[in-house]
C-alpha positions in Angstrom: 211.2 -71.7 41.2 209.7 -69.1 43.5 206.2 -70.7 43.2 207.7 -74.0 44.3 209.3 -72.5 47.4 206.1 -70.5 48.0 204.1 -73.7 47.8 206.4 -75.4 50.3 206.1 -72.5 52.7 202.3 -72.5 52.5 202.0 -76.3 52.8 200.4 -76.8 49.4 200.1 -80.3 48.0 201.8 -80.0 44.6 205.1 -78.8 45.9 205.3 -81.3 48.8 204.2 -84.2 46.6 207.0 -83.3 44.1 209.5 -83.2 46.9 208.3 -86.6 48.2 208.4 -88.1 44.7 212.0 -86.8 44.3 212.9 -88.5 47.6 211.4 -91.8 46.5 213.2 -91.7 43.2 216.5 -90.8 45.0 216.1 -93.7 47.4 215.5 -96.1 44.5 218.5 -94.8 42.7 220.6 -95.1 45.8 219.4 -98.7 46.1 220.3 -99.7 42.6 223.8 -98.0 42.3 226.7 -100.4 42.8 229.5 -97.9 43.6 228.9 -96.1 46.9 228.1 -98.3 49.9 227.0 -95.4 52.1 224.2 -94.5 49.6 223.1 -98.1 49.5 223.0 -98.2 53.3 220.7 -95.3 53.6 218.6 -96.0 50.5 215.8 -97.8 52.3 215.4 -95.0 54.9 215.3 -92.4 52.2 212.6 -94.4 50.2 210.6 -94.9 53.4 210.7 -91.3 54.4 209.6 -90.3 50.9 206.7 -92.8 50.9 205.5 -91.7 54.3 205.9 -88.1 53.4 203.8 -88.7 50.2 201.0 -90.3 52.2 200.9 -87.4 54.6 201.1 -84.6 52.1 198.4 -86.2 49.9 196.0 -84.8 52.6 197.2 -81.2 52.2 195.0 -78.7 50.5 195.5 -77.9 46.8 
């Protein structure tokens, strides 16, 4: 866990790509769940932020 936080602080690709992937998965989950309208409302924004974040952090150093 400390290596993940250390990677985030030092702007390393692996940790940030993992965070972006989690955001994308969370956004897709929010889109497909039928119970909570607020989550459905913000699902596209969360997915979009995760996708743009993944594109940006793919240029970070290993």
